[in-house]
N, CA and C atoms as a LAMMPS dump frame, in Angstrom:
ITEM: TIMESTEP
0
ITEM: NUMBER OF ATOMS
471
ITEM: BOX BOUNDS ff ff ff
-5.0000000000000000e+02 5.0000000000000000e+02
-5.0000000000000000e+02 5.0000000000000000e+02
-5.0000000000000000e+02 5.0000000000000000e+02
ITEM: ATOMS id mol type element x y z
1 1 1 N 286.442 70.285 292.197
2 1 2 C 286.778 71.451 292.04
3 1 3 C 285.404 72.517 291.922
4 2 1 N 285.536 73.594 293.098
5 2 2 C 284.719 74.676 293.04
6 2 3 C 284.899 75.493 291.153
7 3 1 N 283.888 76.092 291.188
8 3 2 C 283.463 76.974 289.517
9 3 3 C 283.331 77.557 290.136
10 4 1 N 284.108 79.006 289.493
11 4 2 C 284.579 79.911 289.585
12 4 3 C 282.686 80.49 288.917
13 5 1 N 282.58 81.473 289.666
14 5 2 C 281.614 82.528 289.147
15 5 3 C 281.861 83.724 288.738
16 6 1 N 282.069 83.954 286.676
17 6 2 C 282.739 84.959 286.43
18 6 3 C 281.258 85.908 286.384
19 7 1 N 281.171 87.077 286.699
20 7 2 C 280.498 88.601 286.961
21 7 3 C 280.866 89.382 286.185
22 8 1 N 279.688 91.027 285.706
23 8 2 C 280.847 91.775 285.616
24 8 3 C 280.161 92.844 287.372
25 9 1 N 280.968 93.817 287.047
26 9 2 C 280.039 94.727 288.994
27 9 3 C 279.185 95.017 288.315
28 10 1 N 278.337 94.839 287.029
29 10 2 C 276.796 95.682 287.681
30 10 3 C 276.569 93.78 287.237
31 11 1 N 276.585 93.89 287.108
32 11 2 C 275.614 91.885 287.624
33 11 3 C 276.364 91.253 289.414
34 12 1 N 277.1 91.573 290.298
35 12 2 C 277.704 91.55 291.13
36 12 3 C 277.01 92.106 292.173
37 13 1 N 276.472 93.275 291.82
38 13 2 C 275.652 94.429 292.572
39 13 3 C 273.969 93.667 292.464
40 14 1 N 273.764 93.599 291.071
41 14 2 C 272.935 93.077 291.038
42 14 3 C 271.821 92.022 292.303
43 15 1 N 273.058 91.047 292.095
44 15 2 C 273.045 89.48 292.861
45 15 3 C 273.022 90.124 294.509
46 16 1 N 274.145 90.916 294.547
47 16 2 C 273.687 91.388 296.234
48 16 3 C 272.853 92.458 296.562
49 17 1 N 271.611 92.8 295.151
50 17 2 C 270.579 93.594 296.475
51 17 3 C 269.612 92.334 296.207
52 18 1 N 269.732 91.591 295.339
53 18 2 C 268.747 90.271 295.2
54 18 3 C 268.93 89.632 296.507
55 19 1 N 270.198 89.183 296.817
56 19 2 C 269.897 88.992 298.463
57 19 3 C 269.775 89.463 299.039
58 20 1 N 270.056 91.118 299.278
59 20 2 C 269.573 91.055 300.41
60 20 3 C 268.113 91.039 300.638
61 21 1 N 267.399 91.916 298.992
62 21 2 C 266.029 91.886 299.158
63 21 3 C 265.224 90.373 300.106
64 22 1 N 265.822 89.066 299.062
65 22 2 C 264.875 88.065 299.557
66 22 3 C 265.722 88.065 301.397
67 23 1 N 266.559 88.257 302.23
68 23 2 C 267.099 87.95 303.395
69 23 3 C 266.48 89.384 304.124
70 24 1 N 265.896 90.465 303.94
71 24 2 C 265.249 91.469 304.141
72 24 3 C 263.376 91.631 303.836
73 25 1 N 263.205 91.006 303.134
74 25 2 C 261.999 91.514 302.865
75 25 3 C 261.405 90.029 302.743
76 26 1 N 262.13 89.23 301.856
77 26 2 C 261.071 88.313 301.564
78 26 3 C 261.134 86.551 302.442
79 27 1 N 261.89 87.071 302.836
80 27 2 C 261.827 86.161 304.232
81 27 3 C 261.2 86.617 305.068
82 28 1 N 260.533 87.499 306.227
83 28 2 C 259.578 88.23 307.08
84 28 3 C 258.491 87.493 306.315
85 29 1 N 258.672 88.267 304.582
86 29 2 C 256.871 87.67 303.631
87 29 3 C 256.465 86.186 304.329
88 30 1 N 257.119 85.922 304.298
89 30 2 C 257.065 84.283 303.993
90 30 3 C 256.901 83.873 305.629
91 31 1 N 257.622 84.377 306.45
92 31 2 C 257.087 83.96 307.946
93 31 3 C 255.643 84.45 308.815
94 32 1 N 255.192 85.573 308.211
95 32 2 C 254.53 86.102 307.793
96 32 3 C 252.94 85.21 307.24
97 33 1 N 253.174 84.771 306.206
98 33 2 C 252.142 83.965 305.745
99 33 3 C 252.115 81.873 306.525
100 34 1 N 253.473 81.537 307.624
101 34 2 C 253.641 80.623 307.736
102 34 3 C 253.154 80.717 309.297
103 35 1 N 253.284 82.172 310.217
104 35 2 C 252.432 82.086 311.547
105 35 3 C 250.973 82.354 311.269
106 36 1 N 250.658 83.4 309.434
107 36 2 C 248.917 82.809 309.41
108 36 3 C 248.432 81.729 308.836
109 37 1 N 248.949 80.709 308.618
110 37 2 C 248.666 79.663 308.227
111 37 3 C 248.426 78.537 309.428
112 38 1 N 249.93 78.737 310.407
113 38 2 C 249.359 78.686 312.312
114 38 3 C 248.253 78.257 312.392
115 39 1 N 247.956 79.861 312.096
116 39 2 C 246.933 79.567 313.201
117 39 3 C 245.465 79.238 312.946
118 40 1 N 245.588 79.085 311.839
119 40 2 C 243.909 77.928 311.3
120 40 3 C 243.811 76.872 311.619
121 41 1 N 245.026 76.446 312.88
122 41 2 C 244.682 75.392 312.986
123 41 3 C 245.319 73.912 312.406
124 42 1 N 244.935 73.199 312.714
125 42 2 C 245.592 71.078 312.259
126 42 3 C 246.282 71.54 311.233
127 43 1 N 247.56 71.161 311.732
128 43 2 C 249.05 71.179 310.083
129 43 3 C 248.129 70.459 309.072
130 44 1 N 247.267 68.704 309.288
131 44 2 C 247.389 67.982 308.586
132 44 3 C 246.106 68.32 307.125
133 45 1 N 246.101 69.369 307.23
134 45 2 C 244.485 69.335 306.279
135 45 3 C 244.907 71.072 305.926
136 46 1 N 246.366 71.4 306.215
137 46 2 C 246.186 73.027 306.091
138 46 3 C 247.493 73.018 305.098
139 47 1 N 246.376 73.882 303.23
140 47 2 C 247.192 73.441 302.435
141 47 3 C 248.146 74.639 302.143
142 48 1 N 247.617 76.239 303.403
143 48 2 C 248.338 77.366 303.525
144 48 3 C 249.644 76.882 304.101
145 49 1 N 249.376 76.15 304.951
146 49 2 C 251.203 76.33 305.598
147 49 3 C 251.869 75.807 305.192
148 50 1 N 251.299 74.107 304.525
149 50 2 C 252.365 73.528 303.122
150 50 3 C 252.91 74.434 302.015
151 51 1 N 252.106 75.153 301.631
152 51 2 C 252.242 76.299 300.948
153 51 3 C 253.22 77.52 300.253
154 52 1 N 253.25 77.585 301.981
155 52 2 C 254.328 78.901 303.097
156 52 3 C 255.89 78.483 303.125
157 53 1 N 255.352 76.997 303.772
158 53 2 C 256.919 76.315 303.523
159 53 3 C 257.774 75.825 302.991
160 54 1 N 256.672 75.45 301.989
161 54 2 C 257.147 75.483 300.677
162 54 3 C 257.911 76.85 299.754
163 55 1 N 257.397 77.983 299.842
164 55 2 C 257.888 79.491 299.324
165 55 3 C 259.503 79.398 300.547
166 56 1 N 258.494 78.847 301.929
167 56 2 C 260.452 79.265 302.654
168 56 3 C 261.625 78.905 302.549
169 57 1 N 261.173 76.792 301.76
170 57 2 C 262.549 76.115 300.915
171 57 3 C 263.013 77.02 300.038
172 58 1 N 262.029 77.486 298.958
173 58 2 C 262.844 78.235 297.945
174 58 3 C 263.187 79.176 298.023
175 59 1 N 262.663 80.156 298.922
176 59 2 C 263.524 81.637 299.29
177 59 3 C 264.516 81.014 300.492
178 60 1 N 265.019 80.262 300.847
179 60 2 C 266.077 79.871 301.989
180 60 3 C 267.131 79.163 300.26
181 61 1 N 266.04 78.015 299.492
182 61 2 C 267.523 77.482 298.447
183 61 3 C 268.456 78.871 298.22
184 62 1 N 267.573 80.158 297.409
185 62 2 C 267.718 80.618 296.906
186 62 3 C 268.328 81.615 297.244
187 63 1 N 268.785 82.01 298.393
188 63 2 C 269.707 82.108 299.578
189 63 3 C 271.094 81.762 299.171
190 64 1 N 270.739 80.387 299.861
191 64 2 C 272.533 79.814 300.055
192 64 3 C 273.215 79.834 298.682
193 65 1 N 272.438 79.966 297.344
194 65 2 C 272.764 79.482 295.653
195 65 3 C 273.489 81.037 295.842
196 66 1 N 272.733 82.058 295.728
197 66 2 C 273.957 83.076 296.351
198 66 3 C 274.953 83.303 296.391
199 67 1 N 274.635 83.067 297.853
200 67 2 C 275.847 83.192 298.777
201 67 3 C 277.049 82.49 298.291
202 68 1 N 276.936 81.114 298.093
203 68 2 C 277.554 80.37 297.591
204 68 3 C 278.221 81.176 295.973
205 69 1 N 277.457 81.264 295.922
206 69 2 C 277.878 82.071 294.345
207 69 3 C 278.401 83.44 294.677
208 70 1 N 278.761 83.789 295.98
209 70 2 C 279.193 85.357 295.887
210 70 3 C 280.588 84.643 297
211 71 1 N 281.052 83.228 297.294
212 71 2 C 281.944 83.525 297.749
213 71 3 C 282.479 82.757 296.067
214 72 1 N 282.65 82.473 295.838
215 72 2 C 283.244 81.813 294.436
216 72 3 C 283.642 82.749 293.057
217 73 1 N 283.115 84.494 293.305
218 73 2 C 283.3 84.386 292.248
219 73 3 C 283.903 86.128 292.074
220 74 1 N 284.166 86.253 290.514
221 74 2 C 285.606 86.216 289.895
222 74 3 C 284.779 87.887 289.361
223 75 1 N 284.995 89.201 289.905
224 75 2 C 284.794 90.259 288.458
225 75 3 C 285.996 90.133 287.992
226 76 1 N 284.868 90.465 286.729
227 76 2 C 285.771 90.561 285.287
228 76 3 C 286.216 91.989 285.025
229 77 1 N 287.485 92.161 284.56
230 77 2 C 287.685 93.319 284.52
231 77 3 C 287.543 94.017 283.461
232 78 1 N 286.978 94.902 283.385
233 78 2 C 286.897 95.125 281.794
234 78 3 C 287.881 96.483 280.914
235 79 1 N 288.573 96.5 281.681
236 79 2 C 289.502 98.672 281.18
237 79 3 C 290.677 96.642 280.927
238 80 1 N 291.209 95.975 281.197
239 80 2 C 291.553 95.104 280.118
240 80 3 C 291.256 93.783 279.045
241 81 1 N 290.515 93.817 279.25
242 81 2 C 290.015 93.267 277.747
243 81 3 C 290.019 93.776 276.282
244 82 1 N 290.028 93.338 275.271
245 82 2 C 289.914 94.598 274.01
246 82 3 C 289.55 93.843 273.508
247 83 1 N 289.517 94.12 271.645
248 83 2 C 288.329 94.286 271.107
249 83 3 C 289.082 93.029 269.579
250 84 1 N 289.935 92.239 269.779
251 84 2 C 290.483 91.288 269.237
252 84 3 C 289.97 90.27 269.207
253 85 1 N 289.309 90.331 269.901
254 85 2 C 289.167 88.302 270.41
255 85 3 C 287.71 88.785 271.175
256 86 1 N 287.169 87.732 270.805
257 86 2 C 285.75 87.593 271.868
258 86 3 C 286.233 86.69 272.635
259 87 1 N 285.656 87.49 273.963
260 87 2 C 285.887 86.907 275.787
261 87 3 C 284.348 87.635 276.257
262 88 1 N 284.701 86.862 277.457
263 88 2 C 283.329 87.279 278.469
264 88 3 C 283.84 88.748 278.412
265 89 1 N 282.003 89.152 278.305
266 89 2 C 282.019 90.961 278.575
267 89 3 C 282.548 91.382 277.372
268 90 1 N 282.884 91.286 276.46
269 90 2 C 282.549 91.405 274.868
270 90 3 C 280.594 91.404 274.483
271 91 1 N 280.92 92.958 273.465
272 91 2 C 279.746 92.692 273.422
273 91 3 C 279.7 91.982 271.232
274 92 1 N 279.438 91.368 270.881
275 92 2 C 279.588 91.209 269.633
276 92 3 C 277.825 91.725 268.618
277 93 1 N 278.636 91.768 267.633
278 93 2 C 277.832 91.716 266.491
279 93 3 C 277.438 90.72 265.309
280 94 1 N 276.792 89.786 265.13
281 94 2 C 276.842 88.699 264.28
282 94 3 C 275.87 88.254 263.037
283 95 1 N 275.608 87.918 262.375
284 95 2 C 274.584 87.898 261.655
285 95 3 C 274.612 86.008 262.243
286 96 1 N 272.847 86.355 262.541
287 96 2 C 272.337 84.826 262.808
288 96 3 C 272.155 83.427 261.655
289 97 1 N 271.047 83.117 261.916
290 97 2 C 270.995 82.096 260.988
291 97 3 C 270.091 82.158 260.343
292 98 1 N 268.617 83.413 260.123
293 98 2 C 268.268 83.353 259.616
294 98 3 C 268.874 84.564 259.171
295 99 1 N 270.367 85.403 258.995
296 99 2 C 270.6 86.348 258.006
297 99 3 C 271.075 87.373 258.59
298 100 1 N 270.09 87.799 259.955
299 100 2 C 269.794 89.156 260.451
300 100 3 C 270.264 89.247 261.44
301 101 1 N 271.127 91.079 261.152
302 101 2 C 272.341 91.664 262.256
303 101 3 C 271.65 91.178 263.624
304 102 1 N 272.316 90.984 264.496
305 102 2 C 272.023 90.719 265.761
306 102 3 C 273.329 91.037 267.017
307 103 1 N 273.146 91.672 268.276
308 103 2 C 273.604 91.686 269.038
309 103 3 C 274.21 91.446 270.768
310 104 1 N 275.092 90.401 270.499
311 104 2 C 275.162 90.005 271.783
312 104 3 C 276.115 90.517 273.023
313 105 1 N 275.599 89.69 274.101
314 105 2 C 277.604 90.568 275.031
315 105 3 C 277.012 89.186 275.668
316 106 1 N 278.284 88.63 275.585
317 106 2 C 278.832 87.55 276.306
318 106 3 C 278.947 87.394 277.695
319 107 1 N 278.092 86.679 278.619
320 107 2 C 278.438 86.875 280.147
321 107 3 C 278.355 85.858 280.938
322 108 1 N 278.942 86.082 282.329
323 108 2 C 279.179 84.281 283.126
324 108 3 C 277.909 83.866 282.754
325 109 1 N 277.278 82.788 282.902
326 109 2 C 275.87 81.568 283.177
327 109 3 C 275.144 82.37 283.888
328 110 1 N 275.671 83.225 285.288
329 110 2 C 274.648 83.849 286.879
330 110 3 C 274.053 84.796 285.714
331 111 1 N 274.353 86.378 284.813
332 111 2 C 274.232 86.849 284.676
333 111 3 C 272.777 86.933 283.106
334 112 1 N 273.422 85.583 282.274
335 112 2 C 272.835 85.851 281.018
336 112 3 C 270.671 85.561 281.76
337 113 1 N 270.757 86.468 280.269
338 113 2 C 269.781 86.816 280.434
339 113 3 C 268.778 86.364 279.027
340 114 1 N 269.304 86.428 277.981
341 114 2 C 268.842 85.699 276.45
342 114 3 C 268.175 86.37 276.001
343 115 1 N 266.936 87.073 276.482
344 115 2 C 265.654 87.892 275.751
345 115 3 C 265.683 88.887 275.5
346 116 1 N 267.149 89.683 276.664
347 116 2 C 267.844 90.998 276.914
348 116 3 C 269.285 91.308 276.14
349 117 1 N 269.758 90.053 275.41
350 117 2 C 270.743 89.426 274.661
351 117 3 C 271.814 89.586 275.315
352 118 1 N 271.779 89.078 276.354
353 118 2 C 273.065 88.325 277.108
354 118 3 C 272.932 86.951 277.525
355 119 1 N 274.041 86.143 276.252
356 119 2 C 273.98 85.63 276.468
357 119 3 C 275.265 84.641 277.404
358 120 1 N 274.819 83.263 277.763
359 120 2 C 276.062 82.428 278.709
360 120 3 C 277.514 82.438 277.916
361 121 1 N 278.007 82.611 278.423
362 121 2 C 279.589 81.774 278.22
363 121 3 C 279.588 80.474 277.757
364 122 1 N 279.101 80.042 278.631
365 122 2 C 278.318 78.413 278.603
366 122 3 C 277.592 77.921 277.99
367 123 1 N 276.728 78.611 277.075
368 123 2 C 276.035 78.091 275.697
369 123 3 C 276.525 77.707 274.848
370 124 1 N 276.109 77.311 274.303
371 124 2 C 276.574 76.812 273.292
372 124 3 C 276.764 78.036 272.134
373 125 1 N 275.719 78.496 271.613
374 125 2 C 276.329 80.239 270.48
375 125 3 C 276.992 80.999 271.515
376 126 1 N 277.864 81.017 272.583
377 126 2 C 278.898 81.606 273.689
378 126 3 C 280.059 80.889 273.926
379 127 1 N 279.139 79.833 273.506
380 127 2 C 280.755 79.162 273.635
381 127 3 C 281.681 79.417 272.449
382 128 1 N 280.854 78.943 271.903
383 128 2 C 281.401 78.441 270
384 128 3 C 282.155 80.302 269.678
385 129 1 N 281.428 81.151 271.047
386 129 2 C 282.361 82.39 270.122
387 129 3 C 283.044 82.94 270.451
388 130 1 N 283.417 82.344 271.654
389 130 2 C 284.963 82.919 272.299
390 130 3 C 286.546 82.752 271.954
391 131 1 N 286.606 83.64 272.342
392 131 2 C 288.438 83.243 270.702
393 131 3 C 287.911 83.915 269.441
394 132 1 N 287.144 83.481 269.227
395 132 2 C 287.239 84.743 267.571
396 132 3 C 286.912 86.152 267.206
397 133 1 N 287.491 86.768 266.12
398 133 2 C 288.272 87.722 265.797
399 133 3 C 286.7 88.166 264.638
400 134 1 N 286.731 89.413 264.118
401 134 2 C 286.235 90.019 263.261
402 134 3 C 285.835 88.988 261.761
403 135 1 N 285.252 89.25 261.303
404 135 2 C 285.253 88.442 259.852
405 135 3 C 285.156 86.506 259.955
406 136 1 N 285.531 86.291 261.223
407 136 2 C 285.259 85.133 261.637
408 136 3 C 283.73 84.419 261.1
409 137 1 N 283.95 82.796 260.291
410 137 2 C 282.286 82.254 261.122
411 137 3 C 282.651 81.145 261.645
412 138 1 N 281.472 81.068 262.293
413 138 2 C 282.182 80.227 263.393
414 138 3 C 280.57 79.593 263.824
415 139 1 N 280.955 77.784 263.142
416 139 2 C 279.235 77.476 263.085
417 139 3 C 279.274 76.505 264.908
418 140 1 N 278.049 76.349 264.992
419 140 2 C 277.856 76.156 266.475
420 140 3 C 276.393 75.476 266.058
421 141 1 N 277.223 74.371 267.091
422 141 2 C 276.85 73.172 267.109
423 141 3 C 275.204 73.104 267.967
424 142 1 N 273.93 73.079 267.673
425 142 2 C 273.167 73.657 269.085
426 142 3 C 272.639 72.042 269.569
427 143 1 N 271.684 72.609 270.668
428 143 2 C 271.369 71.172 271.497
429 143 3 C 270.298 70.139 270.474
430 144 1 N 270.272 70.689 269.782
431 144 2 C 268.962 69.86 268.678
432 144 3 C 270.088 68.94 267.42
433 145 1 N 271.298 69.114 267.288
434 145 2 C 272.068 68.426 266.693
435 145 3 C 272.387 69.091 265.197
436 146 1 N 271.416 69.935 265.407
437 146 2 C 271.976 71.369 263.74
438 146 3 C 272.875 72.235 264.442
439 147 1 N 273.239 72.273 262.596
440 147 2 C 275.118 73.094 262.884
441 147 3 C 274.816 74.363 262.223
442 148 1 N 274.908 75.92 262.801
443 148 2 C 274.415 77.621 262.294
444 148 3 C 275.627 77.665 262.1
445 149 1 N 275.557 78.857 261.258
446 149 2 C 276.594 79.835 261.31
447 149 3 C 276.458 80.669 261.187
448 150 1 N 277.405 81.48 262.935
449 150 2 C 277.583 82.881 261.861
450 150 3 C 278.466 83.215 262.146
451 151 1 N 278.195 84.745 261.789
452 151 2 C 279.02 85.705 261.008
453 151 3 C 279.583 87.362 262.056
454 152 1 N 280.629 86.528 261.971
455 152 2 C 281.046 87.604 263.534
456 152 3 C 281.415 89.236 263.095
457 153 1 N 280.853 90.071 263.104
458 153 2 C 280.58 91.353 262.237
459 153 3 C 281.121 92.196 263.073
460 154 1 N 281.82 92.452 264.177
461 154 2 C 282.08 93.399 265.31
462 154 3 C 281.593 93.131 266.674
463 155 1 N 283.35 93.252 267.575
464 155 2 C 282.906 92.75 268.174
465 155 3 C 283.946 94.024 269.832
466 156 1 N 282.816 94.47 270.657
467 156 2 C 283.207 96.041 271.649
468 156 3 C 283.121 96.093 273.099
469 157 1 N 283.347 96.454 273.963
470 157 2 C 283.024 96.713 275.117
471 157 3 C 281.679 96.819 275.636
């Protein structure tokens, strides 16, 4: 079964912009590097050519990945969301394992950026918080096998 990619309209726009950048700018840059490397002659000992071909493979792989995600995207309709329980698109305020109050936004895996407070619905914390309400104490099993508890202080859009 093909995995549905859930994202916000902002996340979709960001992904479409990245795809456009890769197709229009990065492809041309890499093609120019390959052309320059070819001018150096013997390909058997041409590290610039090998590096440019590897970069081309990375760019083409990312283009294919984004195009596949866009084929299976479902845009989150934030107008239908409520603040009663945590769901994808919710901003949550919690007391974390260190006793600090932090805010996260639960997003689809393609939009996740933990350093910016955007956590995936597939991450241990995101998955554990889904479906819970304000006041709940939510146990989270971490990848290292330990368990921490988050207290849910607030939910917003």
